[in-house]
C-alpha positions, 0 to 999 in steps of 0.5 A: 497481514500474514505471509501465508494469507497474502499468498492465498489472497493473491492465488484466489484473486488470480483464479477468480473468474469475475476479477473483482478481488484482483481489481481490488488488489491492483487498486490498493497497489496503485494507491500505495505507489501514488502515496509513496510519490506524494510523500517522496515529493514532500521529502519523506523516505528515499528511493526504494523505501516501502510505503509503510516505512515512508508513512512511519516518518510522517509526524503525527497530526496535532491533537484537537482537544 
């Protein structure tokens, strides 16, 4: 996601009268934090590591051929 797009998305979410977009962004942030917690318990990443960096440490699932 481009930086400018993210800024615009946040501005539109905050300015929105119905709050739906802001609620979606909040839900994504909460989910990302929960994901980090789960992966940290399983010894992936370190404190302060981003969710994407932790996810990159998880090995690929075995292929089902």
